[in-house]
VMD Tcl script that builds the backbone (N, CA, C; Angstrom):
set m [mol new atoms 450]
animate dup $m
set s [atomselect $m all]
$s set {name element resname resid chain x y z} {
  {N N MET 1 A 104.706 29.405 79.556}
  {CA C MET 1 A 104.697 29.681 80.864}
  {C C MET 1 A 103.254 30.603 81.078}
  {N N SER 2 A 102.763 30.615 82.153}
  {CA C SER 2 A 101.475 31.465 82.360}
  {C C SER 2 A 101.494 32.943 82.694}
  {N N ASN 3 A 100.841 33.800 82.782}
  {CA C ASN 3 A 100.962 35.060 82.767}
  {C C ASN 3 A 101.530 35.327 84.221}
  {N N LEU 4 A 102.436 36.380 84.060}
  {CA C LEU 4 A 103.366 37.000 85.175}
  {C C LEU 4 A 102.777 38.298 85.837}
  {N N LYS 5 A 102.530 38.512 86.978}
  {CA C LYS 5 A 101.938 39.703 87.472}
  {C C LYS 5 A 103.013 40.362 88.390}
  {N N PHE 6 A 103.050 41.649 88.129}
  {CA C PHE 6 A 103.889 42.707 88.812}
  {C C PHE 6 A 103.179 43.856 89.353}
  {N N SER 7 A 103.586 44.284 90.347}
  {CA C SER 7 A 102.772 45.279 91.345}
  {C C SER 7 A 103.939 46.029 92.129}
  {N N VAL 8 A 103.453 47.370 91.910}
  {CA C VAL 8 A 104.009 48.200 92.982}
  {C C VAL 8 A 102.883 49.056 93.862}
  {N N SER 9 A 103.323 49.374 95.207}
  {CA C SER 9 A 102.297 49.968 95.978}
  {C C SER 9 A 103.165 50.939 96.928}
  {N N GLY 10 A 102.683 51.881 97.202}
  {CA C GLY 10 A 103.384 52.863 98.088}
  {C C GLY 10 A 102.400 54.048 98.587}
  {N N GLU 11 A 103.239 55.119 98.864}
  {CA C GLU 11 A 102.365 56.227 99.189}
  {C C GLU 11 A 103.205 57.601 98.965}
  {N N SER 12 A 102.443 58.666 99.103}
  {CA C SER 12 A 103.040 60.051 98.837}
  {C C SER 12 A 103.601 60.354 100.071}
  {N N SER 13 A 104.942 60.931 100.103}
  {CA C SER 13 A 105.550 61.471 101.124}
  {C C SER 13 A 105.828 63.112 100.920}
  {N N SER 14 A 105.276 63.571 99.984}
  {CA C SER 14 A 105.125 64.990 99.832}
  {C C SER 14 A 104.393 65.194 98.379}
  {N N GLU 15 A 104.420 66.490 98.174}
  {CA C GLU 15 A 103.546 66.982 96.674}
  {C C GLU 15 A 104.131 66.091 95.644}
  {N N THR 16 A 105.620 66.116 95.555}
  {CA C THR 16 A 106.152 65.535 94.331}
  {C C THR 16 A 106.841 64.288 94.493}
  {N N LYS 17 A 106.638 63.876 95.907}
  {CA C LYS 17 A 107.545 62.333 95.815}
  {C C LYS 17 A 106.727 61.545 96.430}
  {N N PHE 18 A 106.760 60.301 95.857}
  {CA C PHE 18 A 106.304 59.047 95.816}
  {C C PHE 18 A 107.251 57.760 96.312}
  {N N ILE 19 A 106.895 57.111 97.474}
  {CA C ILE 19 A 107.721 55.963 97.563}
  {C C ILE 19 A 106.744 54.786 97.551}
  {N N GLY 20 A 107.554 53.947 96.668}
  {CA C GLY 20 A 106.931 52.865 96.326}
  {C C GLY 20 A 107.417 51.588 96.554}
  {N N ASN 21 A 107.141 50.464 96.708}
  {CA C ASN 21 A 107.739 49.042 96.771}
  {C C ASN 21 A 107.211 48.155 95.946}
  {N N THR 22 A 108.342 47.074 95.479}
  {CA C THR 22 A 108.122 45.926 94.642}
  {C C THR 22 A 109.025 44.990 95.070}
  {N N ARG 23 A 108.274 43.876 94.996}
  {CA C ARG 23 A 108.984 42.799 95.618}
  {C C ARG 23 A 110.020 43.392 96.925}
  {N N GLN 24 A 111.267 43.223 96.957}
  {CA C GLN 24 A 111.945 43.742 98.100}
  {C C GLN 24 A 112.605 44.938 97.874}
  {N N PHE 25 A 112.235 45.832 96.588}
  {CA C PHE 25 A 112.663 47.010 96.451}
  {C C PHE 25 A 111.828 48.042 96.675}
  {N N THR 26 A 112.787 49.195 97.068}
  {CA C THR 26 A 112.065 50.745 97.239}
  {C C THR 26 A 112.226 51.365 96.039}
  {N N LEU 27 A 111.347 52.105 95.397}
  {CA C LEU 27 A 111.512 53.071 94.279}
  {C C LEU 27 A 110.956 54.278 94.738}
  {N N ILE 28 A 111.813 55.280 94.554}
  {CA C ILE 28 A 111.670 56.730 95.156}
  {C C ILE 28 A 111.425 57.380 93.919}
  {N N VAL 29 A 110.394 58.169 93.648}
  {CA C VAL 29 A 109.980 59.124 92.823}
  {C C VAL 29 A 110.049 60.555 93.233}
  {N N ASP 30 A 110.473 61.490 92.381}
  {CA C ASP 30 A 110.420 63.002 92.748}
  {C C ASP 30 A 110.605 63.672 91.538}
  {N N GLU 31 A 110.478 64.911 91.796}
  {CA C GLU 31 A 110.458 65.814 90.428}
  {C C GLU 31 A 111.665 66.621 90.421}
  {N N PRO 32 A 112.134 67.381 89.367}
  {CA C PRO 32 A 113.233 68.179 89.473}
  {C C PRO 32 A 112.811 69.614 90.322}
  {N N GLU 33 A 113.691 70.467 90.582}
  {CA C GLU 33 A 113.418 71.506 91.367}
  {C C GLU 33 A 112.210 72.280 90.420}
  {N N ALA 34 A 112.623 72.504 89.000}
  {CA C ALA 34 A 111.852 73.292 88.300}
  {C C ALA 34 A 110.454 72.888 88.059}
  {N N LEU 35 A 110.032 71.647 88.609}
  {CA C LEU 35 A 108.859 71.057 88.502}
  {C C LEU 35 A 108.130 70.957 90.031}
  {N N GLY 36 A 108.644 71.567 91.033}
  {CA C GLY 36 A 108.495 71.698 92.333}
  {C C GLY 36 A 108.998 70.720 93.442}
  {N N GLY 37 A 109.765 69.870 92.772}
  {CA C GLY 37 A 110.441 68.879 93.561}
  {C C GLY 37 A 111.790 69.260 94.278}
  {N N THR 38 A 112.270 68.181 94.967}
  {CA C THR 38 A 113.632 68.570 95.349}
  {C C THR 38 A 114.842 67.941 94.563}
  {N N ASP 39 A 114.293 67.194 93.458}
  {CA C ASP 39 A 115.598 66.835 92.559}
  {C C ASP 39 A 116.354 65.623 93.321}
  {N N ASP 40 A 115.924 64.944 94.225}
  {CA C ASP 40 A 116.776 63.800 95.152}
  {C C ASP 40 A 116.563 62.543 94.275}
  {N N PHE 41 A 115.626 62.444 93.314}
  {CA C PHE 41 A 115.292 61.044 92.692}
  {C C PHE 41 A 114.668 61.186 91.342}
  {N N PRO 42 A 114.668 60.214 90.523}
  {CA C PRO 42 A 114.478 60.219 89.172}
  {C C PRO 42 A 112.650 60.850 89.198}
  {N N ASN 43 A 112.132 61.478 87.951}
  {CA C ASN 43 A 111.005 61.652 87.988}
  {C C ASN 43 A 110.097 60.463 87.142}
  {N N PRO 44 A 108.954 60.381 87.273}
  {CA C PRO 44 A 108.226 59.384 86.628}
  {C C PRO 44 A 108.485 59.030 85.214}
  {N N VAL 45 A 108.622 60.094 84.327}
  {CA C VAL 45 A 108.841 59.837 82.868}
  {C C VAL 45 A 110.342 59.390 82.695}
  {N N GLU 46 A 111.134 59.498 83.673}
  {CA C GLU 46 A 112.627 58.987 83.614}
  {C C GLU 46 A 112.678 57.565 84.040}
  {N N TYR 47 A 111.876 57.282 84.917}
  {CA C TYR 47 A 111.514 55.627 85.153}
  {C C TYR 47 A 111.166 54.961 84.090}
  {N N ILE 48 A 110.175 55.615 83.389}
  {CA C ILE 48 A 109.627 54.979 81.982}
  {C C ILE 48 A 110.715 54.709 80.895}
  {N N LEU 49 A 111.681 55.675 80.909}
  {CA C LEU 49 A 112.887 55.919 79.849}
  {C C LEU 49 A 113.696 54.746 80.464}
  {N N ALA 50 A 113.980 54.565 81.667}
  {CA C ALA 50 A 114.949 53.645 82.357}
  {C C ALA 50 A 114.338 52.052 82.047}
  {N N GLY 51 A 113.401 52.103 82.466}
  {CA C GLY 51 A 112.304 50.800 82.273}
  {C C GLY 51 A 112.497 50.577 80.684}
  {N N PHE 52 A 112.367 51.076 79.801}
  {CA C PHE 52 A 112.535 50.769 78.554}
  {C C PHE 52 A 113.940 50.240 78.114}
  {N N ALA 53 A 114.879 51.294 78.506}
  {CA C ALA 53 A 116.280 50.701 78.434}
  {C C ALA 53 A 116.527 49.351 78.881}
  {N N GLY 54 A 116.162 49.407 80.180}
  {CA C GLY 54 A 116.319 48.118 80.953}
  {C C GLY 54 A 115.678 46.754 80.086}
  {N N CYS 55 A 114.470 47.163 79.506}
  {CA C CYS 55 A 113.591 46.137 79.114}
  {C C CYS 55 A 114.670 45.541 77.697}
  {N N VAL 56 A 114.973 46.549 77.289}
  {CA C VAL 56 A 115.804 46.169 75.859}
  {C C VAL 56 A 117.099 45.553 76.102}
  {N N ASN 57 A 117.647 45.985 77.178}
  {CA C ASN 57 A 118.840 45.231 77.501}
  {C C ASN 57 A 118.736 43.915 77.839}
  {N N VAL 58 A 117.816 43.346 78.631}
  {CA C VAL 58 A 117.414 42.022 78.860}
  {C C VAL 58 A 116.967 41.227 77.727}
  {N N VAL 59 A 115.920 41.812 76.943}
  {CA C VAL 59 A 115.453 41.143 75.655}
  {C C VAL 59 A 116.778 40.936 74.730}
  {N N GLY 60 A 117.586 42.108 74.488}
  {CA C GLY 60 A 118.586 42.137 73.692}
  {C C GLY 60 A 119.475 40.852 73.874}
  {N N HIS 61 A 120.029 40.565 75.178}
  {CA C HIS 61 A 120.617 39.670 75.534}
  {C C HIS 61 A 119.970 38.402 75.356}
  {N N VAL 62 A 118.813 38.111 75.469}
  {CA C VAL 62 A 118.166 36.864 75.385}
  {C C VAL 62 A 118.139 36.642 73.807}
  {N N VAL 63 A 118.095 37.573 73.255}
  {CA C VAL 63 A 117.861 37.389 71.723}
  {C C VAL 63 A 119.332 36.971 71.157}
  {N N ALA 64 A 120.130 37.749 71.559}
  {CA C ALA 64 A 121.549 37.195 71.050}
  {C C ALA 64 A 122.046 36.089 71.325}
  {N N LYS 65 A 121.716 35.524 72.348}
  {CA C LYS 65 A 121.951 33.917 72.739}
  {C C LYS 65 A 121.092 33.027 71.616}
  {N N GLU 66 A 119.807 33.382 71.363}
  {CA C GLU 66 A 118.974 32.555 70.622}
  {C C GLU 66 A 119.713 32.750 69.239}
  {N N LEU 67 A 120.084 33.617 68.751}
  {CA C LEU 67 A 120.794 33.835 67.301}
  {C C LEU 67 A 122.326 33.301 67.416}
  {N N GLY 68 A 122.680 33.143 68.667}
  {CA C GLY 68 A 124.189 32.453 68.536}
  {C C GLY 68 A 125.382 33.293 68.591}
  {N N PHE 69 A 125.276 34.613 69.349}
  {CA C PHE 69 A 126.219 35.619 69.131}
  {C C PHE 69 A 126.197 36.014 70.469}
  {N N THR 70 A 127.578 36.680 71.033}
  {CA C THR 70 A 127.534 37.177 72.352}
  {C C THR 70 A 127.630 38.864 72.503}
  {N N ILE 71 A 127.027 39.142 73.353}
  {CA C ILE 71 A 127.246 40.838 73.350}
  {C C ILE 71 A 128.096 40.970 74.497}
  {N N ASN 72 A 129.243 41.833 74.338}
  {CA C ASN 72 A 130.131 41.927 75.380}
  {C C ASN 72 A 129.977 42.967 76.234}
  {N N ASN 73 A 129.189 44.064 75.449}
  {CA C ASN 73 A 128.905 45.335 76.281}
  {C C ASN 73 A 127.743 45.883 75.463}
  {N N LEU 74 A 126.795 46.487 75.995}
  {CA C LEU 74 A 125.461 46.937 75.439}
  {C C LEU 74 A 125.335 48.581 76.062}
  {N N LYS 75 A 125.561 49.474 75.155}
  {CA C LYS 75 A 125.321 50.966 75.730}
  {C C LYS 75 A 124.010 51.275 75.107}
  {N N ILE 76 A 123.142 51.883 75.904}
  {CA C ILE 76 A 121.836 52.213 75.681}
  {C C ILE 76 A 121.827 53.467 75.858}
  {N N GLU 77 A 121.181 54.379 75.067}
  {CA C GLU 77 A 120.812 55.813 75.029}
  {C C GLU 77 A 119.458 55.932 74.658}
  {N N VAL 78 A 118.666 56.506 75.613}
  {CA C VAL 78 A 117.317 56.934 75.583}
  {C C VAL 78 A 116.838 58.097 75.670}
  {N N ASN 79 A 116.129 58.753 75.162}
  {CA C ASN 79 A 115.470 60.065 75.192}
  {C C ASN 79 A 114.199 60.053 74.883}
  {N N GLY 80 A 113.348 60.877 75.553}
  {CA C GLY 80 A 111.949 61.273 74.968}
  {C C GLY 80 A 111.786 62.908 75.292}
  {N N GLU 81 A 110.712 63.287 74.519}
  {CA C GLU 81 A 110.312 64.957 74.663}
  {C C GLU 81 A 109.042 64.749 74.825}
  {N N LEU 82 A 108.598 65.537 75.941}
  {CA C LEU 82 A 107.458 66.048 76.168}
  {C C LEU 82 A 106.903 67.324 76.493}
  {N N ASN 83 A 105.954 68.058 76.334}
  {CA C ASN 83 A 105.458 69.083 76.721}
  {C C ASN 83 A 104.664 69.052 78.086}
  {N N PRO 84 A 105.158 69.834 78.998}
  {CA C PRO 84 A 104.461 69.623 80.517}
  {C C PRO 84 A 103.270 70.620 80.384}
  {N N ASN 85 A 102.793 71.375 79.359}
  {CA C ASN 85 A 101.618 72.187 79.658}
  {C C ASN 85 A 100.428 71.463 79.987}
  {N N ARG 86 A 99.997 70.203 79.644}
  {CA C ARG 86 A 98.925 69.706 80.040}
  {C C ARG 86 A 99.145 68.902 81.297}
  {N N PHE 87 A 100.132 68.665 81.788}
  {CA C PHE 87 A 100.612 68.107 82.992}
  {C C PHE 87 A 100.077 69.322 84.052}
  {N N LEU 88 A 100.806 70.373 83.635}
  {CA C LEU 88 A 100.649 71.588 84.641}
  {C C LEU 88 A 99.356 72.330 84.753}
  {N N GLY 89 A 98.537 72.085 83.474}
  {CA C GLY 89 A 97.102 72.231 83.580}
  {C C GLY 89 A 97.046 73.756 82.765}
  {N N SER 90 A 98.097 74.057 81.951}
  {CA C SER 90 A 97.949 75.166 81.543}
  {C C SER 90 A 97.426 75.151 79.992}
  {N N SER 91 A 97.330 73.940 79.487}
  {CA C SER 91 A 97.052 74.037 78.050}
  {C C SER 91 A 96.401 72.514 77.765}
  {N N ASN 92 A 95.564 72.386 77.000}
  {CA C ASN 92 A 95.031 70.838 76.377}
  {C C ASN 92 A 95.614 70.830 75.046}
  {N N GLU 93 A 96.405 71.666 74.505}
  {CA C GLU 93 A 96.689 71.701 72.942}
  {C C GLU 93 A 97.558 70.261 72.722}
  {N N GLU 94 A 98.241 69.668 73.484}
  {CA C GLU 94 A 99.159 68.583 73.232}
  {C C GLU 94 A 98.900 67.607 74.225}
  {N N ARG 95 A 99.299 66.268 73.982}
  {CA C ARG 95 A 99.022 65.309 74.803}
  {C C ARG 95 A 99.806 65.476 76.165}
  {N N ALA 96 A 99.689 64.923 77.196}
  {CA C ALA 96 A 100.279 64.845 78.320}
  {C C ALA 96 A 101.697 63.985 78.271}
  {N N GLY 97 A 101.776 63.180 77.292}
  {CA C GLY 97 A 102.865 61.977 77.372}
  {C C GLY 97 A 103.907 62.388 76.422}
  {N N PHE 98 A 104.843 61.694 76.522}
  {CA C PHE 98 A 105.808 61.970 75.448}
  {C C PHE 98 A 105.195 61.936 73.825}
  {N N LYS 99 A 105.934 62.969 73.343}
  {CA C LYS 99 A 105.626 63.176 71.731}
  {C C LYS 99 A 106.653 62.302 71.070}
  {N N SER 100 A 107.772 62.218 71.533}
  {CA C SER 100 A 108.657 60.806 70.654}
  {C C SER 100 A 109.526 60.433 72.026}
  {N N ILE 101 A 109.916 59.040 71.664}
  {CA C ILE 101 A 111.135 58.475 72.313}
  {C C ILE 101 A 111.992 57.872 71.352}
  {N N LYS 102 A 113.421 57.961 71.550}
  {CA C LYS 102 A 114.161 57.441 70.577}
  {C C LYS 102 A 115.360 56.734 71.465}
  {N N LEU 103 A 115.446 55.556 71.112}
  {CA C LEU 103 A 116.490 54.755 71.838}
  {C C LEU 103 A 117.805 54.201 70.740}
  {N N HIS 104 A 118.632 54.284 71.091}
  {CA C HIS 104 A 119.833 53.906 70.531}
  {C C HIS 104 A 120.890 53.248 71.112}
  {N N LEU 105 A 121.244 51.981 70.341}
  {CA C LEU 105 A 121.734 50.770 70.972}
  {C C LEU 105 A 123.280 50.996 70.376}
  {N N ILE 106 A 124.335 50.540 71.299}
  {CA C ILE 106 A 125.719 50.377 70.667}
  {C C ILE 106 A 126.361 48.943 71.360}
  {N N PRO 107 A 125.983 48.006 70.328}
  {CA C PRO 107 A 126.434 46.933 70.917}
  {C C PRO 107 A 128.074 46.551 70.670}
  {N N ASP 108 A 128.677 45.970 71.579}
  {CA C ASP 108 A 130.086 45.781 71.626}
  {C C ASP 108 A 130.066 43.920 71.235}
  {N N THR 109 A 130.129 43.689 70.016}
  {CA C THR 109 A 129.969 42.420 69.505}
  {C C THR 109 A 130.633 41.956 68.074}
  {N N ASP 110 A 130.955 40.889 68.053}
  {CA C ASP 110 A 131.602 40.377 66.727}
  {C C ASP 110 A 130.335 40.051 65.746}
  {N N ALA 111 A 129.186 40.182 66.081}
  {CA C ALA 111 A 128.236 40.077 64.993}
  {C C ALA 111 A 127.987 40.974 63.794}
  {N N ASP 112 A 127.875 40.367 62.576}
  {CA C ASP 112 A 128.045 41.189 61.554}
  {C C ASP 112 A 126.564 42.192 61.374}
  {N N ILE 113 A 126.629 43.174 60.497}
  {CA C ILE 113 A 125.387 43.931 60.391}
  {C C ILE 113 A 123.993 43.347 60.241}
  {N N GLU 114 A 124.155 42.288 59.283}
  {CA C GLU 114 A 122.833 41.741 58.996}
  {C C GLU 114 A 122.428 40.915 60.148}
  {N N THR 115 A 123.039 40.355 61.041}
  {CA C THR 115 A 122.613 39.591 62.247}
  {C C THR 115 A 122.144 40.736 63.196}
  {N N LEU 116 A 122.974 41.891 63.391}
  {CA C LEU 116 A 122.353 42.923 64.351}
  {C C LEU 116 A 121.077 43.526 63.763}
  {N N THR 117 A 120.704 43.728 62.563}
  {CA C THR 117 A 119.522 44.204 61.933}
  {C C THR 117 A 118.693 43.028 62.409}
  {N N LYS 118 A 118.509 41.827 62.008}
  {CA C LYS 118 A 117.766 40.732 62.322}
  {C C LYS 118 A 117.551 40.980 63.962}
  {N N TRP 119 A 118.310 40.945 64.658}
  {CA C TRP 119 A 118.414 41.227 66.278}
  {C C TRP 119 A 117.689 42.312 66.559}
  {N N LEU 120 A 117.959 43.355 65.933}
  {CA C LEU 120 A 117.059 44.579 66.470}
  {C C LEU 120 A 115.387 44.494 66.056}
  {N N GLN 121 A 115.337 43.844 65.062}
  {CA C GLN 121 A 113.726 43.515 64.612}
  {C C GLN 121 A 113.130 42.597 65.630}
  {N N ILE 122 A 113.815 41.591 65.928}
  {CA C ILE 122 A 113.328 40.606 67.189}
  {C C ILE 122 A 113.050 41.423 68.374}
  {N N VAL 123 A 114.280 42.018 68.973}
  {CA C VAL 123 A 114.208 42.688 70.016}
  {C C VAL 123 A 113.014 43.879 70.127}
  {N N GLU 124 A 112.929 44.535 69.045}
  {CA C GLU 124 A 111.478 45.386 68.910}
  {C C GLU 124 A 110.340 44.767 68.971}
  {N N ASP 125 A 110.145 43.869 68.294}
  {CA C ASP 125 A 109.194 42.798 68.607}
  {C C ASP 125 A 108.699 42.273 69.814}
  {N N ARG 126 A 109.967 41.797 70.648}
  {CA C ARG 126 A 109.594 41.152 71.744}
  {C C ARG 126 A 109.884 41.866 73.102}
  {N N CYS 127 A 110.180 43.060 73.045}
  {CA C CYS 127 A 110.222 44.009 74.249}
  {C C CYS 127 A 108.894 44.447 74.884}
  {N N PRO 128 A 108.703 43.795 76.097}
  {CA C PRO 128 A 107.180 44.216 76.693}
  {C C PRO 128 A 107.008 45.756 76.898}
  {N N VAL 129 A 108.060 46.490 77.536}
  {CA C VAL 129 A 107.900 47.825 77.586}
  {C C VAL 129 A 107.720 48.629 76.451}
  {N N LYS 130 A 108.382 47.949 75.220}
  {CA C LYS 130 A 108.104 49.203 73.933}
  {C C LYS 130 A 106.629 48.738 73.486}
  {N N ASP 131 A 106.274 47.428 73.631}
  {CA C ASP 131 A 104.898 47.208 73.266}
  {C C ASP 131 A 104.016 47.979 73.994}
  {N N ASN 132 A 103.907 48.159 75.417}
  {CA C ASN 132 A 103.171 49.119 76.300}
  {C C ASN 132 A 103.384 50.540 75.823}
  {N N LEU 133 A 104.453 51.012 75.497}
  {CA C LEU 133 A 104.524 52.395 75.117}
  {C C LEU 133 A 104.037 52.467 73.900}
  {N N GLN 134 A 104.059 51.716 72.898}
  {CA C GLN 134 A 103.446 51.873 71.697}
  {C C GLN 134 A 102.111 51.704 71.068}
  {N N ASN 135 A 101.509 50.758 72.009}
  {CA C ASN 135 A 100.046 50.414 71.762}
  {C C ASN 135 A 99.425 50.698 73.000}
  {N N SER 136 A 98.130 50.736 72.856}
  {CA C SER 136 A 97.070 50.939 73.941}
  {C C SER 136 A 96.969 49.889 74.500}
  {N N THR 137 A 97.187 50.107 76.064}
  {CA C THR 137 A 96.836 49.017 77.142}
  {C C THR 137 A 95.520 49.617 78.036}
  {N N PRO 138 A 94.507 48.603 78.159}
  {CA C PRO 138 A 93.661 48.977 79.084}
  {C C PRO 138 A 94.100 49.217 80.385}
  {N N ILE 139 A 93.700 50.365 80.944}
  {CA C ILE 139 A 94.069 51.034 82.080}
  {C C ILE 139 A 92.986 51.376 82.873}
  {N N SER 140 A 92.724 51.043 84.128}
  {CA C SER 140 A 91.542 51.344 85.241}
  {C C SER 140 A 92.082 52.086 86.291}
  {N N LEU 141 A 91.517 53.278 86.638}
  {CA C LEU 141 A 91.993 54.025 87.627}
  {C C LEU 141 A 90.550 54.069 88.682}
  {N N ALA 142 A 90.921 54.033 89.971}
  {CA C ALA 142 A 89.756 54.193 90.856}
  {C C ALA 142 A 90.283 55.102 92.162}
  {N N VAL 143 A 89.119 55.737 92.822}
  {CA C VAL 143 A 89.566 56.364 93.922}
  {C C VAL 143 A 88.808 55.587 95.249}
  {N N GLU 144 A 89.296 55.560 96.178}
  {CA C GLU 144 A 88.528 55.105 97.469}
  {C C GLU 144 A 88.815 56.126 98.699}
  {N N LYS 145 A 87.929 56.548 99.466}
  {CA C LYS 145 A 88.070 57.415 100.341}
  {C C LYS 145 A 87.985 56.527 101.638}
  {N N GLU 146 A 89.018 56.928 102.604}
  {CA C GLU 146 A 88.932 56.039 103.823}
  {C C GLU 146 A 87.954 56.906 104.753}
  {N N TYR 147 A 87.283 56.083 105.602}
  {CA C TYR 147 A 86.450 56.822 106.557}
  {C C TYR 147 A 86.489 55.989 107.638}
  {N N ASN 148 A 85.986 56.499 109.109}
  {CA C ASN 148 A 85.832 55.911 110.156}
  {C C ASN 148 A 84.539 55.575 110.512}
  {N N VAL 149 A 84.343 54.544 111.059}
  {CA C VAL 149 A 83.013 54.025 111.509}
  {C C VAL 149 A 82.981 54.203 112.896}
  {N N SER 150 A 81.958 55.028 113.634}
  {CA C SER 150 A 81.977 55.773 114.993}
  {C C SER 150 A 81.038 54.719 115.705}
}
mol reanalyze $m
mol bondsrecalc $m
mol representation Tube
mol addrep $m
């Protein structure tokens, strides 16, 4: 299979709210009131955690089929801890991103623990979101100023 391309485009609707579009979906990002938002929608880092959980869900089911077992239900708990001081501009002591992320899987399955251990290793290896969170990915940022020609 050739490379797949994904994209989101949108615009700011307030200081803390971004409305994005991807395929036929609208994604709205906000901040909690404590960070100046209206707390109407998840914030960017919560979307990262949800994306990680969603990716593990997909990869987990694919790998289970490959290994010949069924997952009847898969509970996923994911949490991350970050220090907001760099984001808020009050300190450069710590990085802006998560200090750690922990993901806990609770599958309802008849698979034995040895199979689940192998399953988890394969899921960890093949999850694109985990790969992006754990490894450096080249990122390019640019700014463009709109102007009118008279």
